[in-house]
C-alpha positions as CSV (number, residue, x, y, z in Angstrom):
1,M,10.0,-75.8,-0.7
2,W,8.5,-75.3,2.8
3,F,9.2,-71.6,2.5
4,V,7.1,-71.3,-0.7
5,F,4.1,-73.1,0.8
6,A,4.4,-71.1,4.0
7,L,4.5,-67.8,2.0
8,V,1.4,-68.8,0.0
9,A,-0.4,-69.7,3.2
10,L,0.7,-66.3,4.7
11,L,-0.8,-64.3,1.8
12,C,-4.0,-66.3,1.4
13,W,-4.8,-66.3,5.1
14,S,-4.2,-62.5,5.3
15,G,-6.9,-62.2,2.6
16,S,-9.1,-64.5,4.6
17,D,-8.6,-62.3,7.6
18,L,-9.7,-59.2,5.7
19,F,-12.9,-60.6,4.2
20,S,-13.8,-62.5,7.4
21,K,-13.6,-59.3,9.3
22,I,-15.9,-57.5,6.8
23,G,-18.3,-60.4,7.0
24,C,-18.4,-60.7,10.8
25,R,-18.0,-57.2,12.1
26,E,-21.7,-56.2,12.3
27,P,-22.5,-56.0,16.0
28,D,-26.2,-56.7,15.4
29,D,-25.6,-60.0,13.7
30,K,-25.1,-62.4,16.6
31,L,-24.9,-65.4,14.3
32,A,-22.3,-64.0,11.9
33,H,-19.6,-66.4,13.2
34,L,-21.8,-69.5,12.4
35,K,-22.6,-68.1,9.0
36,M,-18.8,-67.8,8.4
37,V,-18.4,-71.4,9.4
38,M,-21.1,-72.3,6.9
39,A,-19.2,-70.4,4.1
40,V,-15.9,-72.0,5.0
41,G,-17.5,-75.4,5.3
42,L,-19.1,-75.1,1.8
43,V,-16.0,-74.0,0.0
44,M,-13.8,-76.5,1.8
45,G,-16.3,-79.3,1.0
46,L,-16.2,-78.4,-2.7
47,H,-12.4,-78.4,-2.7
48,A,-12.3,-81.7,-0.9
49,A,-14.7,-83.2,-3.6
50,Y,-12.4,-81.9,-6.3
51,E,-9.3,-83.4,-4.7
52,I,-11.0,-86.8,-4.1
53,F,-12.9,-87.3,-7.3
54,I,-10.6,-85.4,-9.8
55,G,-7.3,-85.2,-8.0
56,G,-7.4,-88.8,-6.9
57,T,-6.6,-88.1,-3.2
58,E,-7.3,-91.1,-1.1
59,I,-9.6,-90.7,1.9
60,S,-11.0,-93.1,4.4
61,W,-12.8,-93.1,7.7
62,H,-9.5,-94.1,9.3
63,V,-7.9,-90.9,8.0
64,I,-10.9,-88.8,9.1
65,W,-11.0,-90.2,12.6
66,T,-7.2,-90.1,13.0
67,Y,-7.1,-86.4,12.0
68,L,-10.3,-85.5,13.8
69,P,-8.7,-84.1,17.0
70,V,-6.6,-81.8,15.0
71,S,-9.6,-80.7,12.8
72,L,-11.7,-80.0,15.9
73,L,-8.9,-77.8,17.5
74,Y,-8.6,-75.8,14.3
75,I,-12.4,-75.4,13.7
76,L,-13.1,-74.4,17.3
77,S,-10.2,-71.9,17.3
78,M,-11.5,-70.3,14.1
79,T,-15.0,-70.1,15.3
80,L,-13.9,-68.3,18.4
81,G,-11.8,-66.0,16.2
82,Y,-14.9,-65.2,14.1
83,V,-16.8,-64.2,17.2
84,G,-13.9,-62.0,18.3
85,L,-14.0,-60.0,15.1
86,R,-17.1,-58.2,16.4
87,Y,-15.3,-56.8,19.4
88,I,-11.8,-55.7,18.3
89,E,-10.0,-54.4,15.3
90,L,-8.5,-56.8,12.8
91,S,-5.1,-55.1,13.2
92,I,-5.1,-56.1,16.8
93,S,-7.0,-59.4,16.9
94,S,-5.0,-61.1,14.1
95,P,-1.6,-60.6,15.8
96,I,-2.8,-61.9,19.1
97,C,-4.4,-64.9,17.5
98,N,-1.3,-65.7,15.6
99,A,1.1,-65.6,18.5
100,S,0.3,-69.3,18.4
101,G,3.3,-69.7,16.1
102,A,5.5,-68.6,19.0
103,L,3.9,-71.2,21.2
104,V,4.5,-73.9,18.7
105,A,8.2,-73.0,18.3
106,L,8.5,-73.1,22.1
107,M,6.9,-76.5,22.2
108,W,9.4,-77.8,19.7
109,L,12.3,-76.4,21.6
110,L,11.1,-78.0,24.8
111,T,11.1,-81.4,22.9
112,G,14.8,-80.9,22.2
113,A,14.6,-80.0,18.5
114,E,17.9,-78.8,17.1
115,T,18.4,-75.4,15.4
116,T,21.0,-72.9,14.3
117,P,21.6,-69.5,16.0
118,A,20.4,-67.6,12.9
119,A,17.1,-69.6,12.7
120,L,16.5,-69.3,16.4
121,A,17.1,-65.5,16.2
122,A,14.5,-65.4,13.3
123,V,12.0,-67.3,15.3
124,I,12.5,-65.0,18.3
125,L,12.1,-61.9,16.1
126,V,8.8,-63.2,14.6
127,S,7.5,-64.2,18.0
128,V,8.5,-60.9,19.7
129,G,6.9,-59.0,16.8
130,V,3.6,-60.9,16.9
131,I,3.3,-60.9,20.6
132,G,4.4,-57.3,20.8
133,L,1.5,-56.2,18.7
134,G,-0.9,-57.6,21.2
135,V,1.0,-55.9,24.1
136,V,0.9,-52.5,22.4
137,E,-2.9,-52.8,22.2
138,S,-3.4,-53.8,25.8
139,R,-1.3,-50.9,27.0
140,E,-2.6,-48.2,24.7
141,D,-4.1,-45.1,26.2
142,D,-7.8,-44.7,25.7
143,Q,-7.6,-41.2,24.3
144,L,-4.9,-42.3,21.8
145,R,-7.1,-45.2,20.8
146,A,-10.1,-42.9,20.2
147,A,-7.9,-40.6,18.1
148,R,-6.6,-43.6,16.2
149,Q,-10.1,-44.8,15.4
150,E,-11.5,-41.5,14.2
151,A,-11.0,-42.4,10.5
152,S,-12.6,-45.8,10.8
153,N,-16.3,-46.5,10.5
154,Y,-16.3,-48.8,13.5
155,K,-15.3,-47.9,17.1
156,Y,-14.1,-50.5,19.6
157,A,-13.8,-50.2,23.4
158,K,-11.5,-52.2,25.7
159,S,-13.1,-55.2,27.2
160,W,-12.0,-58.6,28.6
161,L,-13.9,-60.5,25.9
162,A,-12.2,-58.6,23.1
163,L,-8.8,-59.9,24.3
164,A,-10.0,-63.3,25.7
165,L,-11.4,-64.6,22.4
166,P,-8.2,-64.0,20.4
167,I,-6.1,-65.5,23.3
168,A,-8.4,-68.6,23.3
169,Y,-7.8,-68.9,19.5
170,M,-4.1,-68.6,20.1
171,L,-4.0,-71.5,22.6
172,L,-6.3,-73.8,20.6
173,D,-4.5,-73.1,17.3
174,A,-1.1,-73.7,18.9
175,A,-2.3,-77.1,20.2
176,G,-3.7,-77.9,16.8
177,T,-0.5,-77.0,14.9
178,F,1.7,-79.0,17.3
179,A,-0.6,-82.0,17.1
180,D,-0.6,-81.6,13.3
181,T,3.1,-82.1,12.9
182,I,2.8,-85.3,15.0
183,V,-0.3,-86.8,13.3
184,L,1.2,-86.1,9.8
185,R,4.0,-88.5,10.5
186,E,1.5,-91.3,9.6
187,L,-0.9,-89.6,7.2
188,D,-0.5,-88.3,3.7
189,E,-0.7,-84.5,3.6
190,G,-3.4,-84.4,0.9
191,S,-5.5,-87.0,2.6
192,A,-5.2,-85.1,6.0
193,N,-6.3,-81.9,4.3
194,C,-9.3,-83.5,2.8
195,A,-10.2,-85.0,6.2
196,Y,-10.0,-81.5,7.7
197,E,-12.1,-80.0,4.9
198,L,-14.8,-82.7,5.2
199,T,-15.0,-82.2,9.0
200,F,-15.4,-78.4,8.3
201,L,-18.1,-79.3,5.8
202,A,-19.9,-81.2,8.6
203,A,-19.5,-78.2,10.9
204,G,-20.9,-76.0,8.2
205,L,-24.0,-78.2,7.8
206,F,-24.6,-78.3,11.5
207,S,-24.3,-74.5,11.6
208,F,-26.8,-74.2,8.6
209,I,-29.3,-76.4,10.5
210,Y,-29.1,-74.2,13.6
211,V,-29.0,-70.8,11.8
212,V,-31.5,-71.3,9.0
213,L,-33.8,-74.1,10.1
214,I,-33.9,-73.6,13.9
215,R,-33.2,-69.9,14.4
216,K,-34.8,-69.0,10.9
217,D,-32.2,-66.3,10.4
218,R,-32.1,-64.7,6.9
219,L,-29.1,-65.0,4.6
220,I,-28.6,-61.6,2.8
221,P,-26.4,-62.1,-0.3
222,K,-24.8,-58.6,0.1
223,L,-23.7,-59.4,3.6
224,E,-22.8,-63.0,2.9
225,T,-20.5,-62.4,-0.1
226,P,-17.5,-61.3,1.9
227,K,-17.7,-64.4,4.0
228,Y,-17.4,-66.7,0.9
229,V,-14.5,-64.7,-0.5
230,G,-12.8,-65.1,2.8
231,A,-13.7,-68.8,2.8
232,A,-12.0,-69.2,-0.6
233,F,-8.8,-67.5,0.7
234,E,-9.0,-69.7,3.8
235,T,-9.2,-72.9,1.8
236,A,-6.3,-71.9,-0.5
237,G,-4.2,-71.0,2.6
238,Q,-5.0,-74.3,4.3
239,F,-4.0,-76.2,1.2
240,A,-0.6,-74.6,1.2
241,Y,-0.3,-74.8,5.0
242,I,-0.7,-78.5,5.2
243,Y,2.3,-79.1,3.0
244,A,4.4,-76.5,4.8
245,I,3.8,-77.9,8.2
246,A,4.3,-81.5,6.9
247,D,8.0,-80.7,6.6
248,E,8.8,-81.7,10.2
249,E,12.4,-80.6,9.9
250,H,11.3,-77.0,9.4
251,A,8.1,-77.1,11.4
252,M,9.5,-74.8,14.1
253,Y,10.3,-72.3,11.4
254,S,7.3,-72.5,9.2
255,A,4.8,-72.3,12.1
256,P,5.9,-68.8,13.3
257,M,6.3,-67.6,9.7
258,I,2.8,-68.6,8.7
259,A,1.5,-67.1,12.0
260,S,3.0,-63.8,10.9
261,Y,0.4,-63.5,8.1
262,C,-1.2,-61.1,10.6
263,V,1.5,-58.6,9.4
264,V,-0.2,-58.5,6.0
265,S,-3.6,-58.5,7.7
266,V,-2.6,-55.3,9.5
267,L,-1.6,-53.8,6.2
268,W,-4.9,-54.7,4.6
269,S,-6.8,-53.4,7.6
270,R,-5.0,-50.1,7.3
271,I,-5.7,-49.8,3.5
272,F,-9.2,-51.1,3.3
273,L,-10.7,-50.8,6.8
274,R,-8.9,-47.5,7.6
275,E,-7.6,-48.9,10.9
276,K,-4.8,-46.5,11.8
277,L,-1.7,-47.8,13.6
278,S,0.8,-46.2,15.9
279,R,4.6,-46.2,15.5
280,K,4.8,-49.0,18.1
281,H,2.6,-51.2,15.9
282,Y,4.9,-50.6,12.9
283,L,8.0,-51.3,14.9
284,M,6.6,-54.7,15.9
285,I,5.7,-55.3,12.2
286,L,9.3,-54.6,11.2
287,L,10.6,-57.2,13.6
288,V,8.3,-59.8,12.0
289,V,9.3,-58.9,8.5
290,I,13.0,-59.2,9.4
291,G,12.4,-62.6,10.9
292,I,10.6,-63.8,7.7
293,V,13.4,-62.6,5.5
294,I,16.0,-64.5,7.6
295,L,13.9,-67.7,7.4
296,G,13.6,-67.4,3.7
297,I,17.4,-66.9,3.3
298,L,18.2,-69.9,5.4
299,D,16.1,-72.1,3.0
300,I,18.1,-71.0,-0.1
């Protein structure tokens, strides 16, 4: 069952990537990342209310405080990721961010987790593919980059910040995922998810106070709509993710698989954002797809 939840998370989070990119890519909107936090916080808060008052999910301050370190790692990583969307293409930032799955798999191997040769090969393929996409970007010739970006409405230049922000996301997200599997040993998955969503709601409220009340920035519906669509996908993906990662026996498989949602994000960016890719990019994507198929077969 972990494979189904992981696949749903993969598809939803790739949709979140696309709409978050659309909502945060304007270079003149310096507060777009906080507006994105507001959108995600609102949608997650509504979902948490549904789960608590209608779904009957139990929540308490003990659960919220126990899960708080994990929640903060995820929220901080996502916020940095939203900032990074202004400086680099989605087809590049998403793979770099989601190399976190490879780090999680490495962490589990270092703790002595047992695995089969086929599963290990699948994890390696996914990890190499995800990391390889970032490597291709860092070594790409400037003239080839310019030619590749001709069809797009947005141009991006190489900068240390463009790569530093996705890398920071990767490290924080890996730490959050690893901590997640440990904390969920004593918490119910549904309660933990509600705790995370309520914490994100608090982050959204703080962002609203800063953006609207202190900075007095305007919220334009046309520009904000993609953020809320992305937030809806993010919330649905998180719901599926929490159940996938709770299966500790398969955590070292589900983490890199879910992280590979960047493969679908690359596809969406090519179709809807017109971000053209090179053959090397597609080669790395192929490795990830093969790894996902192997992980799915092993679960049958």
